[in-house]
C-alpha positions in Angstrom: -10.3 -7.7 21.5 -13.1 -8.9 23.4 -15.2 -6.2 23.4 -16.0 -7.3 19.6 -18.3 -10.1 21.1 -20.7 -7.7 22.7 -20.1 -4.9 19.7 -23.6 -3.0 19.6 -24.3 -2.8 15.9 -25.5 0.7 15.5 -22.8 1.9 16.5 -21.4 0.9 13.0 -24.0 3.8 11.7 -21.3 6.2 13.8 -18.0 4.8 13.1 -16.2 2.2 10.8 -17.7 -0.8 10.4 -14.7 -2.7 11.1 -13.6 -0.3 13.9 -12.1 -2.3 16.8 -12.6 -0.2 20.0 -9.3 -0.9 22.2 -10.0 1.9 25.0 -12.9 3.4 27.2 -11.6 7.0 27.0 -11.2 6.7 31.0 -8.5 5.3 33.0 -10.2 3.8 35.7 -12.2 1.4 33.1 -9.4 1.2 30.9 -7.5 -0.3 33.9 -10.8 -2.9 35.0 -10.9 -4.1 31.7 -6.9 -4.4 30.8 -5.6 -5.7 34.0 -8.8 -6.7 35.8 -9.5 -5.3 39.6 -5.9 -6.4 41.2 -4.9 -3.8 38.0 -7.4 -1.0 38.7 -6.3 -1.0 42.7 -2.7 -0.9 41.5 -3.1 2.0 39.4 -5.1 3.5 42.3 -1.9 3.1 45.0 0.0 4.6 42.2 -1.6 8.1 42.1 -2.2 8.0 45.8 1.5 7.1 46.7 2.6 9.9 44.3 0.2 12.0 46.2 0.9 11.1 49.5 4.7 11.1 49.0 4.4 14.8 47.2 2.0 16.4 50.0 5.0 14.6 52.7 7.5 16.3 51.0 5.4 19.6 51.1 5.5 19.6 54.3 1.2 18.7 54.8 2.0 15.2 56.3 4.1 15.1 59.2 2.4 12.3 61.8 0.5 9.4 62.2 -2.6 11.5 62.3 -2.0 13.3 58.9 -1.2 9.8 57.1 -4.9 8.7 58.4 -6.7 11.7 57.5 -5.0 11.8 54.3 -6.1 8.1 53.0 -9.4 8.5 54.6 -10.5 11.4 52.7 -8.7 10.4 49.4 -10.3 7.0 49.4 -13.7 8.1 51.3 -14.2 10.8 48.7 -14.7 8.6 45.7 -16.3 5.8 47.4 -19.0 8.7 48.5 -19.3 10.3 45.0 -20.0 7.3 43.4 -22.3 5.7 46.1 -24.4 8.9 45.9 -24.8 8.3 42.2 -25.6 4.8 42.6 -28.1 5.9 45.1 -29.8 7.9 42.7 -30.0 5.4 39.9 -27.2 6.9 37.7 -26.0 4.0 35.6 -22.3 1.9 37.3 -20.5 3.2 34.1 -20.3 6.4 35.2 -18.1 5.2 38.4 -15.1 6.1 36.2 -15.3 9.6 36.7 -17.0 9.5 39.9 -14.5 7.6 41.7 -11.6 10.1 40.0 -13.4 13.0 40.9 -14.1 12.0 44.3 -10.9 11.4 44.9 -9.4 14.7 43.8 -12.1 16.8 45.7 -11.0 14.5 48.6 -7.2 15.7 48.0 -8.5 19.4 47.8 -10.4 19.0 50.7 -7.4 17.5 52.7 -4.8 20.4 51.3 -7.2 23.1 52.6 -7.4 21.4 56.2 -3.7 20.8 56.4 -2.8 24.4 55.8 -4.7 25.5 58.8 -3.8 22.1 60.8 -0.1 22.3 60.5 2.6 24.6 62.2 4.1 27.9 60.1 6.2 26.8 57.1 10.0 26.9 58.3 11.1 25.9 55.1 14.4 28.1 54.4 14.4 30.7 51.6 17.2 28.5 50.0 14.6 25.3 49.8 12.0 27.7 48.1 13.1 26.7 44.3 12.9 23.0 45.5 9.1 23.4 47.1 8.2 25.7 44.4 9.3 22.3 41.4 7.5 20.0 44.0 3.9 22.0 43.9 4.9 22.3 40.3 5.4 18.4 39.6 2.2 17.8 41.9 -0.1 20.3 40.0 1.0 18.2 36.5 0.3 15.1 37.7 -3.5 16.0 39.3 -3.7 17.4 35.7 -2.8 14.4 34.0 -5.0 12.3 36.4 -7.9 14.2 35.7 -7.2 14.3 31.8 -7.1 10.1 31.4 -10.2 10.1 33.0 -11.7 12.2 30.7 -10.1 11.3 27.6 -7.5 9.2 25.8 -3.8 8.5 27.2 -1.8 8.9 24.7 2.1 7.6 24.6 3.4 11.6 24.7 1.1 12.3 28.0 2.1 9.0 29.6 5.7 10.0 29.2 5.4 13.2 30.5 3.8 11.9 33.4 6.5 9.5 34.0 9.2 12.1 33.4 7.5 14.2 35.9 7.1 11.8 38.4 10.8 10.8 38.1 11.3 14.6 38.7 9.0 14.6 42.0 10.9 11.7 43.0 14.6 13.3 42.4 13.1 16.0 44.6 12.2 14.7 47.8 14.5 12.0 48.1 17.6 14.0 47.5 16.6 17.5 48.2 17.5 18.8 45.3 20.5 19.3 43.1 23.6 21.9 43.2 23.2 22.8 39.7 26.4 24.3 37.5 27.3 25.6 34.3 28.0 22.2 32.2 24.4 20.7 34.0 22.4 23.6 32.7 23.7 24.1 29.2 23.0 20.3 28.0 19.6 20.6 27.8 19.8 24.3 26.3 22.1 22.4 23.3 19.3 19.9 23.2 16.6 22.2 22.1 19.0 24.0 19.8 19.9 20.8 17.9 15.8 19.7 18.2 15.1 22.9 16.2 17.5 21.4 13.9 15.9 18.1 13.8 12.4 19.9 12.8 13.3 22.4 10.5 16.4 21.6 8.5 14.9 19.9 5.2 15.6 19.7 1.8 12.9 19.1 -0.8 14.2 21.5 -3.5 17.0 19.3 -3.8 20.1 21.8 -2.8 23.4 20.6 -2.7 25.3 22.4 -0.1 25.2 21.5 3.6 25.0 25.5 4.8 22.4 26.3 2.1 20.1 23.3 3.2 20.3 24.5 7.3 20.0 28.2 6.7 17.3 27.4 4.3 15.4 25.6 6.9 15.3 29.2 8.8 13.3 30.8 6.1 10.0 29.5 5.7 7.1 27.8 7.9 6.4 24.2 7.7 3.1 24.9 5.1 5.9 27.2 3.0 9.6 26.3 1.9 10.4 28.0 -0.8 11.1 31.6 -1.1 9.8 33.1 1.6 11.9 35.7 3.3 13.8 34.8 6.8 10.9 35.5 8.9 9.0 32.6 11.3 11.4 30.1 11.8 14.3 32.2 12.4 12.6 34.2 15.0 11.8 30.9 16.4 15.3 30.1 16.7 16.9 33.2 17.8 14.4 33.9 20.3 15.2 30.2 21.5 18.8 30.7 21.6 18.4 34.3 23.4 16.3 33.0 26.1 18.2 29.6 26.6 21.3 32.5 27.0 20.0 34.8 29.0 18.2 32.3 31.5 20.7 30.2 31.6 23.7 32.3 32.2 21.8 34.2 35.1 21.0 31.1 36.9 24.4 30.0 37.0 25.0 33.0 38.4 22.2 33.0 40.6 22.9 29.7 42.2 26.9 30.8 42.5 25.9 33.8 44.3 23.2 32.0 46.8 25.9 29.5 47.4 28.6 32.1 48.6 26.4 34.0 50.7 25.5 30.7 52.7 29.1 29.6 53.1 29.4 33.3 54.1 26.4 32.8 57.0 28.6 30.1 58.1 31.9 31.8 58.8 32.4 34.5 61.5 30.2 37.4 60.7 33.5 39.9 61.9 35.6 38.4 59.0 33.0 38.9 57.0 32.0 42.5 57.7 36.1 43.4 57.3 36.3 41.6 54.5 33.3 43.2 52.9 35.5 47.0 54.1 38.2 46.0 52.6 37.2 45.3 49.3 34.1 47.8 48.8 33.6 47.9 45.3 35.5 44.7 43.7 33.0 42.4 44.6 30.2 43.7 41.8 32.9 44.4 39.0 34.6 41.0 39.4 30.8 39.5 39.3 30.1 42.2 36.1 32.9 41.2 34.1 32.5 37.2 34.0 29.1 37.5 33.9 29.0 39.5 30.7 31.8 37.1 29.3 29.9 34.0 30.1 26.8 35.2 28.6 29.0 35.5 25.3 30.6 32.2 25.7 27.4 30.6 26.6 25.7 31.8 23.6 28.6 31.1 21.5 28.5 27.5 23.1 25.0 27.2 21.9 25.4 28.4 18.4 28.3 25.8 17.7 26.1 23.1 19.0 23.4 24.2 16.7 26.0 24.5 13.8 27.8 21.5 14.1 24.9 19.3 14.7 22.7 21.1 11.9 25.6 20.8 9.5 25.8 16.6 9.8 22.0 16.7 9.8 22.0 18.7 6.6 24.8 16.5 4.7 22.6 13.6 5.0 19.9 15.6 3.4 21.4 16.4 0.0 20.7 14.6 -3.2 24.0 12.7 -3.2 23.4 11.0 0.0 20.0 9.9 -1.2 20.6 7.1 -3.8 19.9 3.6 -4.3 16.0 2.2 -4.3 12.9 4.2 -2.6 13.3 1.7 0.6 17.0 2.2 1.0 16.3 6.2 0.8 13.6 5.7 3.1 16.2 3.7 5.4 18.1 6.7 5.2 15.1 9.1 6.1 14.6 7.1 9.5 18.3 7.3 10.1 17.4 10.8 10.9 15.5 9.8 13.6 17.8 6.9 15.0 20.7 9.4 15.0 18.1 12.1 16.9 17.5 9.5 19.4 20.9 8.4 20.1 22.2 12.2 20.2 19.0 12.5 22.7 19.9 9.4 25.1 23.8 10.5 25.3 22.5 13.7 26.3 20.8 12.8 28.7 23.4 10.4 30.0 25.9 13.1 30.4 23.3 15.4 31.8 22.4 12.6 34.5 26.4 11.8 35.0 26.8 15.6 35.7 24.0 16.0 38.0 24.9 13.2 40.2 28.6 12.9 40.1 29.4 15.8 42.7 26.2 13.9 45.3 28.2 11.0 44.8 31.6 11.7 45.1 30.8 13.7 48.3 28.8 11.5 49.6 30.9 8.1 48.9 28.1 5.7 49.0 29.1 2.0 49.6 27.9 0.7 46.2 30.1 3.3 44.3 32.9 2.1 46.6 32.7 -1.4 45.1 34.3 -0.8 41.9 33.9 -4.0 40.0 30.4 -4.4 40.5 29.1 -0.8 40.1 31.2 -0.7 36.8 29.3 -4.6 36.2 26.1 -3.7 37.1 26.3 -0.3 35.1 27.6 -2.3 31.9 24.6 -4.9 32.0 22.3 -1.7 32.6 23.5 0.2 29.8 23.1 -2.6 27.2 19.6 -3.2 28.5 18.9 0.1 27.9 20.6 0.7 25.0 19.0 -2.8 23.7 15.3 -1.8 24.4 15.8 1.5 22.8 17.2 0.0 19.4 15.0 -2.6 19.2 11.6 -0.8 20.4 11.8 2.7 20.0 13.7 3.4 17.0 12.5 0.3 15.1 9.4 0.8 15.8 9.7 4.4 13.9 12.3 3.0 11.4 9.3 0.2 10.5 6.3 3.3 10.1 8.5 5.1 7.7 8.3 2.5 5.8 4.3 1.9 6.3 3.6 5.4 6.3 5.4 5.5 2.7 3.5 2.1 1.8 0.0 3.3 2.3 1.0 6.0 -0.2 2.1 3.8 -3.0 -1.3 1.5 -2.1 -3.5 5.0 -3.0 -1.6 5.1 -6.3 -2.4 1.4 -7.0 1.5 0.2 -6.8 1.3 -2.8 -5.2 4.8 -4.1 -5.8 6.0 -1.2 -4.3 3.6 -1.0 -1.3 4.3 -4.6 -0.7 8.2 -4.3 -1.0 7.5 -1.3 1.7 5.2 -3.5 3.8 7.5 -6.3 4.0 10.6 -4.4 4.9 8.6 -2.5 8.0 7.4 -6.3 8.9 11.8 -7.5 8.5 11.9 -4.5 11.2 9.3 -5.0 13.8 8.6 -9.2 12.7 5.6 -9.3 15.7 3.1 -6.4 13.9 0.6 -8.2 13.3 -0.5 -5.1 11.6 2.1 -4.6 9.1 1.1 -8.5 8.3 -2.3 -7.6 7.7 -1.4 -4.2 5.0 1.1 -7.1 3.3 -1.2 -9.5 3.2 -3.9 -7.1 1.5 -1.5 -5.6 -0.7 -0.2 -9.2 -2.6 -3.8 -9.6 -2.6 -4.3 -6.8 -4.7 -1.4 -7.4 -7.2 -2.7 -10.9 -7.7 -5.7 -9.6 -9.6 -3.1 -8.0 -12.1 -0.3 -10.0 -12.4 0.1 -12.9 -15.1 -1.1 -16.5 -14.2 2.0 -18.1 -14.8 5.0 -16.1 -13.3 8.9 -16.2 -14.2 10.1 -16.4 -10.9 9.9 -20.0 -9.1 8.3 -19.9 -5.5 7.7 -22.4 -3.1 3.8 -23.6 -3.5 3.3 -23.5 0.5 5.4 -20.7 1.7 6.4 -19.1 5.0 6.1 -15.6 6.6 10.3 -15.3 6.0 9.8 -16.5 2.3 7.8 -13.6 1.3 10.1 -11.4 3.4 12.9 -12.6 1.4 11.6 -11.3 -1.4 12.6 -7.4 -2.8 10.3 -5.4 -5.1 11.8 -6.5 -8.1 10.7 -10.2 -7.4 7.4 -9.7 -6.1 6.6 -8.4 -9.8 8.1 -11.8 -11.5 5.6 -13.4 -9.3 2.5 -15.0 -11.2 -0.9 -15.2 -9.7 -1.3 -18.3 -8.0 2.2 -17.6 -5.7 1.1 -14.1 -5.1 -2.0 -15.6 -3.4 -0.1 -18.7 -1.9 2.1 -15.3 -0.1 -0.9 -13.7 0.9 -2.2 -16.6 2.3 1.1 -17.1 4.5 1.0 -13.6 5.5 -2.3 -13.4 6.4 -2.6 -16.9 8.4 0.5 -15.8 10.1 -1.3 -12.5 12.0 -4.0 -14.7 12.8 -1.7 -17.0 14.9 0.0 -13.7 16.0 -3.5 -12.3 17.2 -6.4 -14.9 16.7 -8.6 -12.5 18.2 -8.5 -9.8 15.6 -11.5 -10.5 13.8 -9.6 -8.4 10.9 -7.1 -11.2 10.5 -9.8 -14.0 10.3 -12.2 -12.0 7.7 -9.3 -11.3 5.5 -8.2 -14.7 4.9 -11.7 -15.3 4.2 -11.9 -12.5 1.4 -8.8 -14.6 0.2 -9.9 -17.7 -0.8 -13.1 -15.7 -1.7 -10.7 -13.4 -4.0 -9.2 -16.9 -5.1 -12.0 -18.8 -5.7 -12.8 -15.5 -8.6 -9.4 -15.4 -10.2 -9.7 -19.3 -11.0 -10.4 -19.6 -14.2 -13.0 -23.0 -13.6 -15.8 -22.4 -11.1 -15.9 -26.5 -10.2 -12.1 -25.3 -9.1 -12.7 -22.5 -7.3 -15.2 -24.3 -4.7 -12.9 -25.4 -1.9 -11.7 -22.1 -1.9 -15.4 -20.9 -1.5 -15.3 -23.2 1.5 -12.6 -22.2 3.3 -14.1 -18.5 2.8 -17.4 -19.5 4.1 -15.1 -21.4 7.2 -13.4 -18.2 8.1 -16.6 -15.6 7.7 -18.0 -18.6 10.4 -15.1 -18.2 12.9 -14.9 -14.2 12.3 -18.9 -13.9 13.1 -18.2 -16.1 16.4 -15.7 -13.3 17.0 -17.9 -10.8 16.3 -21.3 -12.2 16.0 -22.8 -8.3 15.8 -21.0 -7.5 12.9 -23.4 -6.7 9.8 -21.3 -6.3 6.8 -19.7 -9.4 7.8 -23.2 -11.2 7.5 -23.3 -9.6 4.2 -19.9 -10.8 2.9 -21.2 -14.5 4.1 -24.1 -14.1 2.1 -22.3 -13.2 -1.1 -20.2 -16.5 -0.7 -23.6 -18.4 -0.3 -24.3 -16.5 -3.0 -21.5 -17.9 -5.4 -21.5 -21.4 -4.2 -25.6 -21.1 -5.5 -27.5 -21.6 -1.9 -29.5 -18.6 -2.4 -31.9 -19.8 0.6 -28.8 -19.8 3.3 -27.5 -16.2 1.5 -31.2 -15.0 2.1 -31.1 -16.3 5.9 -27.5 -14.4 6.3 -28.7 -10.8 4.9 -32.0 -10.8 6.3 -29.7 -11.7 9.9 -27.6 -8.6 8.8 -30.8 -6.2 8.6 -32.3 -7.5 12.1 -28.8 -6.0 13.3 -28.6 -2.7 11.4 -32.0 -2.1 9.7 -30.3 1.2 8.4 -27.0 -0.6 6.4 -27.9 0.6 3.1 -25.5 -2.4 1.1 -28.2 -5.0 3.0 -31.0 -3.8 0.8 -28.8 -4.3 -2.1 -27.5 -7.1 -1.3 -30.9 -8.6 -0.9 -32.2 -6.7 -4.4 -29.7 -8.4 -6.2 -30.9 -11.9 -4.7 -34.3 -11.1 -5.7 -33.7 -10.1 -8.7 -32.1 -12.9 -9.5 -34.4 -15.2 -8.1 -36.9 -13.4 -9.6 -38.8 -13.1 -6.2 -40.6 -9.7 -7.3 -43.0 -9.8 -4.2 -40.3 -10.1 -1.6 -38.6 -7.1 -3.7 -41.2 -4.8 -3.8 -41.7 -5.2 -0.1 -38.4 -4.6 0.2 -38.4 -1.1 -1.9 -41.1 0.1 0.2 -39.9 -0.9 3.7 -35.8 0.4 2.8 -37.4 3.6 1.2 -39.8 4.7 3.9 -36.1 4.6 6.1 -34.2 5.9 3.3 -36.5 8.3 1.4 -33.5 9.9 -0.8 -31.1 6.5 -0.7 -29.5 6.6 -3.7 -29.0 3.1 -3.9 -32.3 2.3 -3.2 -33.9 4.6 -5.5 -31.1 3.3 -8.1 -32.1 -0.4 -8.2 -36.2 0.6 -7.9 -35.8 2.0 -11.3 -33.3 -0.4 -12.9 -36.6 -2.8 -11.7 -38.8 -0.6 -12.7 -37.1 -0.5 -16.5 -37.0 -4.6 -16.7 -40.5 -4.3 -15.6 -41.5 -2.0 -18.6 -42.1 0.8 -16.5 -39.9 3.4 -18.1 -41.9 6.3 -16.9 -41.5 5.3 -13.4 -37.8 4.5 -13.9 -37.2 7.7 -15.0 -39.0 9.5 -11.9 -37.1 7.3 -9.6 -33.5 8.0 -11.3 -34.5 11.6 -11.8 -34.9 11.7 -7.7 -32.0 10.1 -7.1 -29.9 12.9 -9.4 -31.9 15.7 -7.5 -30.8 14.3 -4.1 -27.7 13.1 -5.4 -26.3 15.9 -8.3 -22.6 14.7 -8.0 -23.3 11.2 -9.1 -22.2 10.0 -12.9 -24.1 6.9 -12.7 -27.6 8.6 -12.1 -27.1 10.9 -14.9 -25.8 8.3 -17.2 -29.2 6.1 -16.7 -30.8 9.4 -17.0 -29.6 9.5 -21.1 -30.2 5.8 -21.5 -34.0 6.2 -20.1 -34.4 9.1 -22.3 -33.3 7.7 -25.3 -35.6 4.5 -25.0 -38.9 6.9 -24.3 -37.8 8.9 -27.2 -36.8 11.8 -26.1 -33.7 13.2 -27.6 -34.0 16.7 -26.6 -33.9 15.5 -23.1 -31.5 13.2 -23.3 -29.3 15.8 -25.1 -29.4 17.8 -22.1 -28.8 15.2 -19.6 -25.7 14.2 -21.7 -24.6 17.7 -21.7 -25.1 17.5 -17.7 -23.0 14.2 -17.6 -20.4 15.7 -19.7 -19.8 19.0 -17.4 -19.9 16.3 -14.5 -16.9 14.9 -16.1 -15.0 18.2 -16.6 -15.5 19.3 -13.6 -13.4 16.9 -11.8 -14.8 13.8 -11.6 -11.9 10.6 -11.6 -13.4 7.5 -11.4 -12.6 6.6 -14.9 -14.6 3.0 -15.3 -17.9 5.2 -14.9 -16.7 7.9 -17.0 -15.9 5.6 -19.9 -19.5 3.7 -19.4 -20.6 7.8 -19.4 -19.0 8.6 -22.7 -20.2 5.4 -24.1 -23.6 5.8 -23.9 -23.2 9.5 -25.0 -21.2 8.5 -27.9 -24.2 5.8 -28.9 -27.0 8.3 -28.3 -25.3 10.9 -30.9 -24.4 8.1 -33.7 -27.8 7.5 -33.2 -29.4 10.5 -33.6 -27.0 12.2 -36.4 -24.6 14.2 -34.1 -21.8 12.7 -36.0 -19.4 15.8 -34.6 -20.7 15.4 -31.0 -19.9 11.8 -31.3 -16.4 11.9 -33.1 -15.4 14.4 -29.8 -16.6 11.9 -27.1 -15.0 8.6 -29.2 -11.4 10.7 -29.1 -11.8 11.4 -25.6 -13.0 7.5 -25.3 -9.8 6.4 -27.1 -7.4 8.1 -24.5 -9.1 6.9 -21.8 -9.5 3.0 -22.9 -6.5 2.8 -25.0 -6.7 -1.0 -25.3 -10.2 -1.4 -26.2 -10.7 -1.8 -29.9 -14.5 -0.9 -29.9 -13.8 3.0 -29.5 -11.4 3.6 -32.2 -13.5 1.0 -34.3 -16.7 2.9 -33.7 -14.7 5.9 -34.3 -13.2 5.0 -37.7 -17.0 4.1 -38.3 -18.2 8.1 -37.5 -15.2 9.6 -40.0 -16.3 7.5 -42.9 -20.0 8.8 -42.6 -18.4 12.4 -42.3 -16.1 11.4 -45.5 -12.9 11.3 -43.8 -11.8 7.9 -45.3 -8.1 8.3 -44.6 -8.7 9.1 -41.0 -11.4 6.4 -40.8 -8.6 3.9 -42.2 -6.1 5.2 -39.6 -8.6 4.3 -36.4 -9.7 1.1 -38.7 -6.6 -0.2 -38.6 -5.8 0.7 -34.9 -8.9 -1.5 -33.8 -7.6 -3.7 -36.3 -4.6 -4.5 -33.6 -6.4 -4.3 -30.7 -9.3 -6.4 -31.7 -9.6 -10.0 -30.0 -9.1 -12.7 -33.0 -12.9 -13.4 -33.3 -13.6 -9.9 -34.0 -10.9 -9.0 -36.5 -12.2 -10.6 -39.5 -15.5 -7.7 -39.2 -12.9 -5.1 -38.4 -10.6 -6.0 -41.5 -13.8 -6.2 -43.8 -14.5 -2.9 -42.5 -11.0 -1.4 -43.1 -10.8 -3.2 -46.7 -14.4 -1.5 -47.7 -12.5 2.3 -47.0 -10.2 1.3 -50.4 
């Protein structure tokens, strides 16, 4: 968040203006920015230590001389390359790449030298698999080190990194494990169960668990219905076949290797005599168990897949998904919880199989202290399970609610989205990001809620009061109660993360909306003062955010402080002279204050930078129209529509200007273009209604009554609560001689009309008798 104060304004031309950069895409600079010099040194020491011990376990570091040479070459490589680039005048910013590159080059140089410096390896044949695993692990860690200095270190890649480091440590410290069949089959079983978790779904509502499980084998993620058993089926079969063959082969090869070592340690003559006595029994005995083991191994994998698959599929049946949307989402999140606990328990079981024999053979001192060992094990297990449940699983459950809340946001269902955000926040009560969305959703709901609600709510609620509400209760809240709830949530978000500009600016927007929704303008002034205060705080955090200066200027306009508003807009323009919205706000301000000279200069400077700007051309056309220059206005709007042929406002303005210039044929052509544009899939209802209204007026004015009736019928469907359109349609039908339809629409208009318009509508209806 500290970066916000130094945010370069021109960066907003390439990304979202409210983006908060939180990483450098380079591990060196990330560690320096987040943890300081000590953190950077600790991070570098971590990787140096990993490389050092890997080299030692591989036999490439054997003496004190090797240790000194190793660290000298790696650290020296990083320092030398960084210094060389600095001497050539390269920006200090490239040290984030120069240091790790030099370090890796030093590592490559050391490995190359060590191969020639060290004596020939004496690694026994039995230890070569361990050495190969060490090499593979080190290679993966080096690749990760390179990647995180050229890109982003994701959660998944960090998990891989620490997993591989743990494997490297286990191989190096213990010399490997004697892996037997139980330990081998557990990971394979987990793979088969993971395939169930990924591909078993029930989008079409099947009521049988077996059908759900096997239907998931039929199609890919993109197409789940009606396809033959192809892609996913082959994936599952191939995974099962490979796991079965490789699992049994590995187990028997390891068992055979152990037998050879035992024979080598016994008397050679006894071994030869044993072989001579039973020359054929060894192969036959080995072959028979191998075939049987392959079958058993495959059956165990299939049984595990089937058992977990039926359990998972039963949770996907329609009967299991009952209750409210939130309860159904709880069940969906539970799928991940169940799978996670299976993985955790499976890992514990696999670890037990892997380490049990070694612990029993070596009889570690700590293992002999039964009570202390049991106590430590219980405490550590409780800590692990607590962390998994309250961090890993809880985060996923909360995210399920949050993602679904976004879907309801898109549909404008603010009650449902508020309920889901509230549930996400109940799972993760310290997540300020969820607070931000909950506060915004409640604010949007307030714009459509009645002034007085039917549910009592504290005038100064806390976050807990808001979280205690369910969807039905949110729907019963009045406007002021919803605004108070939004204030409580956003204030808590700001307290949780005071350096996040979004939280402070959202509070400013809340108070601005509160003032707009207040019936008495004077009563809204305190809210505007609060809004202005929060904008000032937000700008102290992000002084280079041009959009916040614009929003602050709008508050000044609402308070009647035009000169301060102009100063705010002009400061925004000085920060980013390519932000079109700033020009629009200044145009509106100069139009409102009748500053024609400033307005002309603004149009000239703006159109010089954006010659095809829709915003500037539209406002210029409006200004020319107000000044009486209709031809100039028509030229400006025509250019706007030429460069932006899908803009409905532009073509509507062309219809209006053609009417004003008394060019009915041209107006008719523009009206047809507008209708074609709407019918091509335009979905902004307000713009469609405004455009159809203009076209209907033009058609009535020019005697095109049938065309007018068609457009007005569309308007009645689009705006069913607006009395003007059925009233106008009644007039059109009356002129067409359809008095029955005219009366029908006249009575509809009468039912919708406000009290002050009812006498006029009633008079028209009476005239039809």
